[in-house]
N, CA, C and O atoms as a Tripos MOL2 file, in Angstrom:
@<TRIPOS>MOLECULE
protein
  164   163    41     0     0
PROTEIN
NO_CHARGES

@<TRIPOS>ATOM
      1 N         107.9120  -25.4580   81.8300 N.3       1 UNK1
      2 CA        107.7900  -26.9510   82.8680 C.3       1 UNK1
      3 C         109.0450  -26.9350   83.8650 C.2       1 UNK1
      4 O         109.0200  -26.5600   85.0370 O.2       1 UNK1
      5 N         110.1190  -27.4100   83.1710 N.am      2 UNK2
      6 CA        111.2330  -27.6900   83.4730 C.3       2 UNK2
      7 C         112.5490  -26.9330   83.9480 C.2       2 UNK2
      8 O         113.6010  -27.2180   84.5180 O.2       2 UNK2
      9 N         111.4940  -25.0420   83.0310 N.am      3 UNK3
     10 CA        113.0570  -24.2090   83.7330 C.3       3 UNK3
     11 C         113.5070  -24.1100   84.8600 C.2       3 UNK3
     12 O         112.7390  -24.3300   85.7960 O.2       3 UNK3
     13 N         114.9280  -23.7370   85.1330 N.am      4 UNK4
     14 CA        115.8590  -23.7320   86.5970 C.3       4 UNK4
     15 C         115.7190  -24.8970   87.4340 C.2       4 UNK4
     16 O         116.0510  -24.9580   88.6180 O.2       4 UNK4
     17 N         114.9310  -26.3150   86.3710 N.am      5 UNK5
     18 CA        115.0910  -27.0030   87.7620 C.3       5 UNK5
     19 C         116.0850  -27.5730   87.2770 C.2       5 UNK5
     20 O         116.6110  -27.5790   86.1640 O.2       5 UNK5
     21 N         116.3290  -28.1620   88.4530 N.am      6 UNK6
     22 CA        117.5640  -29.7170   88.5360 C.3       6 UNK6
     23 C         117.2210  -31.1790   88.6520 C.2       6 UNK6
     24 O         116.6150  -31.7180   89.5780 O.2       6 UNK6
     25 N         117.7520  -31.7840   87.4640 N.am      7 UNK7
     26 CA        117.4540  -33.0250   87.0040 C.3       7 UNK7
     27 C         118.6100  -33.8610   86.7720 C.2       7 UNK7
     28 O         119.5030  -33.6720   85.9450 O.2       7 UNK7
     29 N         118.4620  -35.0150   87.7810 N.am      8 UNK8
     30 CA        119.2920  -36.3080   87.9020 C.3       8 UNK8
     31 C         118.7840  -37.2160   86.6490 C.2       8 UNK8
     32 O         117.5660  -37.3580   86.5390 O.2       8 UNK8
     33 N         119.3710  -37.6420   85.9980 N.am      9 UNK9
     34 CA        118.4900  -38.5610   84.5310 C.3       9 UNK9
     35 C         119.7730  -39.7740   84.8320 C.2       9 UNK9
     36 O         120.9630  -39.7730   85.1480 O.2       9 UNK9
     37 N         118.6490  -40.8050   84.5000 N.am     10 UNK10
     38 CA        118.8070  -42.5440   84.2930 C.3      10 UNK10
     39 C         118.4580  -43.2060   83.6550 C.2      10 UNK10
     40 O         117.5070  -43.9100   83.9960 O.2      10 UNK10
     41 N         118.9840  -43.3240   82.5040 N.am     11 UNK11
     42 CA        119.3070  -43.9380   81.4060 C.3      11 UNK11
     43 C         119.4270  -45.6370   81.2170 C.2      11 UNK11
     44 O         120.1650  -46.3300   81.9190 O.2      11 UNK11
     45 N         118.6100  -46.1290   80.2010 N.am     12 UNK12
     46 CA        118.9050  -47.5040   80.4210 C.3      12 UNK12
     47 C         119.3910  -48.0880   78.9470 C.2      12 UNK12
     48 O         118.9810  -47.7620   77.8330 O.2      12 UNK12
     49 N         120.5900  -49.2430   79.3800 N.am     13 UNK13
     50 CA        121.6670  -49.1210   77.7810 C.3      13 UNK13
     51 C         120.8060  -49.9490   76.7960 C.2      13 UNK13
     52 O         120.9600  -49.6250   75.6180 O.2      13 UNK13
     53 N         119.9970  -50.8740   77.0220 N.am     14 UNK14
     54 CA        118.8380  -51.5760   75.4080 C.3      14 UNK14
     55 C         117.9470  -50.5600   75.5380 C.2      14 UNK14
     56 O         117.0380  -50.8720   74.7680 O.2      14 UNK14
     57 N         117.6460  -49.4430   76.0990 N.am     15 UNK15
     58 CA        115.9870  -48.3200   75.6930 C.3      15 UNK15
     59 C         117.1230  -47.5700   75.3670 C.2      15 UNK15
     60 O         118.2300  -47.6570   74.8340 O.2      15 UNK15
     61 N         115.8380  -46.2650   76.3010 N.am     16 UNK16
     62 CA        116.8020  -45.0210   75.6430 C.3      16 UNK16
     63 C         118.1730  -44.6870   76.6470 C.2      16 UNK16
     64 O         117.9900  -44.6920   77.8640 O.2      16 UNK16
     65 N         118.8480  -44.5460   76.3790 N.am     17 UNK17
     66 CA        120.2020  -43.5830   76.6660 C.3      17 UNK17
     67 C         120.2890  -42.7650   77.6750 C.2      17 UNK17
     68 O         119.7740  -41.7940   77.1210 O.2      17 UNK17
     69 N         120.4610  -42.5100   78.4010 N.am     18 UNK18
     70 CA        120.7350  -41.2190   79.2010 C.3      18 UNK18
     71 C         121.0310  -39.9910   78.5110 C.2      18 UNK18
     72 O         120.3120  -39.0360   78.8020 O.2      18 UNK18
     73 N         122.1950  -39.7660   77.4170 N.am     19 UNK19
     74 CA        122.4080  -39.0620   76.6920 C.3      19 UNK19
     75 C         120.8500  -38.5660   75.6470 C.2      19 UNK19
     76 O         120.2270  -37.5890   75.2330 O.2      19 UNK19
     77 N         120.8590  -39.2480   75.6500 N.am     20 UNK20
     78 CA        119.4150  -39.0780   74.3460 C.3      20 UNK20
     79 C         118.4790  -38.3950   75.2820 C.2      20 UNK20
     80 O         117.9340  -37.4840   74.6590 O.2      20 UNK20
     81 N         117.8860  -38.4710   77.0310 N.am     21 UNK21
     82 CA        117.3090  -37.8200   77.7230 C.3      21 UNK21
     83 C         118.0050  -36.4700   78.1200 C.2      21 UNK21
     84 O         117.3850  -35.4220   78.2990 O.2      21 UNK21
     85 N         119.1920  -36.5970   78.2210 N.am     22 UNK22
     86 CA        119.7180  -35.5820   78.8970 C.3      22 UNK22
     87 C         118.9620  -33.8440   78.0300 C.2      22 UNK22
     88 O         118.3890  -32.7880   78.2960 O.2      22 UNK22
     89 N         119.7190  -34.9190   76.5490 N.am     23 UNK23
     90 CA        119.1990  -33.6790   75.2960 C.3      23 UNK23
     91 C         118.2240  -33.4170   75.7130 C.2      23 UNK23
     92 O         118.4590  -32.3830   76.3380 O.2      23 UNK23
     93 N         116.6460  -33.7620   75.8780 N.am     24 UNK24
     94 CA        115.8220  -33.5010   76.0560 C.3      24 UNK24
     95 C         115.3690  -33.0610   76.7100 C.2      24 UNK24
     96 O         114.3080  -32.4890   76.4600 O.2      24 UNK24
     97 N         115.9030  -33.0750   77.9000 N.am     25 UNK25
     98 CA        115.8410  -32.2910   79.5440 C.3      25 UNK25
     99 C         115.9690  -31.0170   79.2370 C.2      25 UNK25
    100 O         115.1040  -30.1420   79.2620 O.2      25 UNK25
    101 N         117.4160  -30.9220   78.8590 N.am     26 UNK26
    102 CA        118.0110  -29.0630   78.5140 C.3      26 UNK26
    103 C         117.7000  -28.7200   77.2190 C.2      26 UNK26
    104 O         118.4590  -27.8750   76.7450 O.2      26 UNK26
    105 N         116.6280  -29.1990   76.3430 N.am     27 UNK27
    106 CA        115.9140  -28.7280   75.6100 C.3      27 UNK27
    107 C         114.6640  -28.0290   75.9420 C.2      27 UNK27
    108 O         113.8770  -27.2930   75.3480 O.2      27 UNK27
    109 N         114.8290  -28.7600   77.6280 N.am     28 UNK28
    110 CA        113.3470  -28.0870   78.0600 C.3      28 UNK28
    111 C         113.5500  -26.6800   79.5480 C.2      28 UNK28
    112 O         112.9610  -26.0820   80.4480 O.2      28 UNK28
    113 N         114.3580  -26.7910   79.1030 N.am     29 UNK29
    114 CA        115.2700  -25.9650   80.4620 C.3      29 UNK29
    115 C         115.8170  -26.0570   81.5220 C.2      29 UNK29
    116 O         116.4330  -25.0930   81.9760 O.2      29 UNK29
    117 N         115.7200  -27.3810   82.2660 N.am     30 UNK30
    118 CA        116.5320  -28.0420   82.7520 C.3      30 UNK30
    119 C         117.9320  -28.0040   83.1820 C.2      30 UNK30
    120 O         118.6280  -27.6760   82.2200 O.2      30 UNK30
    121 N         118.8220  -28.2650   84.5410 N.am     31 UNK31
    122 CA        119.4420  -27.6540   84.7120 C.3      31 UNK31
    123 C         120.3450  -29.7000   85.1740 C.2      31 UNK31
    124 O         120.2220  -30.2590   86.2630 O.2      31 UNK31
    125 N         120.8330  -30.0630   84.4010 N.am     32 UNK32
    126 CA        120.9440  -31.4860   84.6260 C.3      32 UNK32
    127 C         122.8180  -31.7500   85.7310 C.2      32 UNK32
    128 O         124.0130  -31.5300   85.5340 O.2      32 UNK32
    129 N         122.2360  -32.1300   86.4600 N.am     33 UNK33
    130 CA        123.2430  -32.3320   87.5150 C.3      33 UNK33
    131 C         123.7220  -33.8590   87.8450 C.2      33 UNK33
    132 O         124.2450  -34.0850   88.9360 O.2      33 UNK33
    133 N         123.5390  -34.8860   86.9080 N.am     34 UNK34
    134 CA        124.2370  -35.9600   86.9710 C.3      34 UNK34
    135 C         123.5110  -36.4390   85.6870 C.2      34 UNK34
    136 O         122.3270  -36.1920   85.4550 O.2      34 UNK34
    137 N         124.4370  -37.2360   84.7710 N.am     35 UNK35
    138 CA        123.3600  -38.7160   84.1010 C.3      35 UNK35
    139 C         123.9540  -39.4930   84.1690 C.2      35 UNK35
    140 O         125.0180  -39.3040   84.7580 O.2      35 UNK35
    141 N         123.6190  -41.0870   83.5310 N.am     36 UNK36
    142 CA        123.8480  -42.4000   83.4800 C.3      36 UNK36
    143 C         123.3390  -43.0450   83.0990 C.2      36 UNK36
    144 O         122.1240  -42.8740   83.2030 O.2      36 UNK36
    145 N         123.7360  -44.0750   82.4890 N.am     37 UNK37
    146 CA        123.5480  -44.9580   81.6220 C.3      37 UNK37
    147 C         124.0400  -46.1540   81.9330 C.2      37 UNK37
    148 O         125.1980  -46.4870   82.1850 O.2      37 UNK37
    149 N         122.6490  -47.0210   81.8740 N.am     38 UNK38
    150 CA        123.3600  -48.6600   82.9020 C.3      38 UNK38
    151 C         122.5020  -49.9560   82.6080 C.2      38 UNK38
    152 O         121.3660  -49.6260   82.2670 O.2      38 UNK38
    153 N         122.6960  -51.4190   82.6340 N.am     39 UNK39
    154 CA        122.0460  -51.6970   82.1120 C.3      39 UNK39
    155 C         121.3680  -52.3610   83.7360 C.2      39 UNK39
    156 O         121.9600  -52.4890   84.8080 O.2      39 UNK39
    157 N         120.2130  -52.6250   83.4450 N.am     40 UNK40
    158 CA        119.2750  -53.1650   84.6330 C.3      40 UNK40
    159 C         118.5310  -54.4180   84.0960 C.2      40 UNK40
    160 O         117.6470  -54.4480   83.2400 O.2      40 UNK40
    161 N         119.1020  -55.4760   84.8100 N.am     41 UNK41
    162 CA        119.3590  -56.3830   84.9170 C.3      41 UNK41
    163 C         118.2990  -57.1840   85.7980 C.2      41 UNK41
    164 O         118.4740  -58.3790   86.0390 O.2      41 UNK41
@<TRIPOS>BOND
     1     1     2 1
     2     2     3 1
     3     3     4 2
     4     3     5 am
     5     5     6 1
     6     6     7 1
     7     7     8 2
     8     7     9 am
     9     9    10 1
    10    10    11 1
    11    11    12 2
    12    11    13 am
    13    13    14 1
    14    14    15 1
    15    15    16 2
    16    15    17 am
    17    17    18 1
    18    18    19 1
    19    19    20 2
    20    19    21 am
    21    21    22 1
    22    22    23 1
    23    23    24 2
    24    23    25 am
    25    25    26 1
    26    26    27 1
    27    27    28 2
    28    27    29 am
    29    29    30 1
    30    30    31 1
    31    31    32 2
    32    31    33 am
    33    33    34 1
    34    34    35 1
    35    35    36 2
    36    35    37 am
    37    37    38 1
    38    38    39 1
    39    39    40 2
    40    39    41 am
    41    41    42 1
    42    42    43 1
    43    43    44 2
    44    43    45 am
    45    45    46 1
    46    46    47 1
    47    47    48 2
    48    47    49 am
    49    49    50 1
    50    50    51 1
    51    51    52 2
    52    51    53 am
    53    53    54 1
    54    54    55 1
    55    55    56 2
    56    55    57 am
    57    57    58 1
    58    58    59 1
    59    59    60 2
    60    59    61 am
    61    61    62 1
    62    62    63 1
    63    63    64 2
    64    63    65 am
    65    65    66 1
    66    66    67 1
    67    67    68 2
    68    67    69 am
    69    69    70 1
    70    70    71 1
    71    71    72 2
    72    71    73 am
    73    73    74 1
    74    74    75 1
    75    75    76 2
    76    75    77 am
    77    77    78 1
    78    78    79 1
    79    79    80 2
    80    79    81 am
    81    81    82 1
    82    82    83 1
    83    83    84 2
    84    83    85 am
    85    85    86 1
    86    86    87 1
    87    87    88 2
    88    87    89 am
    89    89    90 1
    90    90    91 1
    91    91    92 2
    92    91    93 am
    93    93    94 1
    94    94    95 1
    95    95    96 2
    96    95    97 am
    97    97    98 1
    98    98    99 1
    99    99   100 2
   100    99   101 am
   101   101   102 1
   102   102   103 1
   103   103   104 2
   104   103   105 am
   105   105   106 1
   106   106   107 1
   107   107   108 2
   108   107   109 am
   109   109   110 1
   110   110   111 1
   111   111   112 2
   112   111   113 am
   113   113   114 1
   114   114   115 1
   115   115   116 2
   116   115   117 am
   117   117   118 1
   118   118   119 1
   119   119   120 2
   120   119   121 am
   121   121   122 1
   122   122   123 1
   123   123   124 2
   124   123   125 am
   125   125   126 1
   126   126   127 1
   127   127   128 2
   128   127   129 am
   129   129   130 1
   130   130   131 1
   131   131   132 2
   132   131   133 am
   133   133   134 1
   134   134   135 1
   135   135   136 2
   136   135   137 am
   137   137   138 1
   138   138   139 1
   139   139   140 2
   140   139   141 am
   141   141   142 1
   142   142   143 1
   143   143   144 2
   144   143   145 am
   145   145   146 1
   146   146   147 1
   147   147   148 2
   148   147   149 am
   149   149   150 1
   150   150   151 1
   151   151   152 2
   152   151   153 am
   153   153   154 1
   154   154   155 1
   155   155   156 2
   156   155   157 am
   157   157   158 1
   158   158   159 1
   159   159   160 2
   160   159   161 am
   161   161   162 1
   162   162   163 1
   163   163   164 2
@<TRIPOS>SUBSTRUCTURE
     1 UNK1         2 RESIDUE 1 A UNK
     2 UNK2         6 RESIDUE 1 A UNK
     3 UNK3        10 RESIDUE 1 A UNK
     4 UNK4        14 RESIDUE 1 A UNK
     5 UNK5        18 RESIDUE 1 A UNK
     6 UNK6        22 RESIDUE 1 A UNK
     7 UNK7        26 RESIDUE 1 A UNK
     8 UNK8        30 RESIDUE 1 A UNK
     9 UNK9        34 RESIDUE 1 A UNK
    10 UNK10       38 RESIDUE 1 A UNK
    11 UNK11       42 RESIDUE 1 A UNK
    12 UNK12       46 RESIDUE 1 A UNK
    13 UNK13       50 RESIDUE 1 A UNK
    14 UNK14       54 RESIDUE 1 A UNK
    15 UNK15       58 RESIDUE 1 A UNK
    16 UNK16       62 RESIDUE 1 A UNK
    17 UNK17       66 RESIDUE 1 A UNK
    18 UNK18       70 RESIDUE 1 A UNK
    19 UNK19       74 RESIDUE 1 A UNK
    20 UNK20       78 RESIDUE 1 A UNK
    21 UNK21       82 RESIDUE 1 A UNK
    22 UNK22       86 RESIDUE 1 A UNK
    23 UNK23       90 RESIDUE 1 A UNK
    24 UNK24       94 RESIDUE 1 A UNK
    25 UNK25       98 RESIDUE 1 A UNK
    26 UNK26      102 RESIDUE 1 A UNK
    27 UNK27      106 RESIDUE 1 A UNK
    28 UNK28      110 RESIDUE 1 A UNK
    29 UNK29      114 RESIDUE 1 A UNK
    30 UNK30      118 RESIDUE 1 A UNK
    31 UNK31      122 RESIDUE 1 A UNK
    32 UNK32      126 RESIDUE 1 A UNK
    33 UNK33      130 RESIDUE 1 A UNK
    34 UNK34      134 RESIDUE 1 A UNK
    35 UNK35      138 RESIDUE 1 A UNK
    36 UNK36      142 RESIDUE 1 A UNK
    37 UNK37      146 RESIDUE 1 A UNK
    38 UNK38      150 RESIDUE 1 A UNK
    39 UNK39      154 RESIDUE 1 A UNK
    40 UNK40      158 RESIDUE 1 A UNK
    41 UNK41      162 RESIDUE 1 A UNK
């Protein structure tokens, strides 16, 4: 479903990190063009 799509990944420091989401999205076939992990307060 995500094959050949470009994705921006936003993770949260106290929940799911951007790197973890990145791995899942790449495994689904998408290309990650931006990835970050931030603390949202």
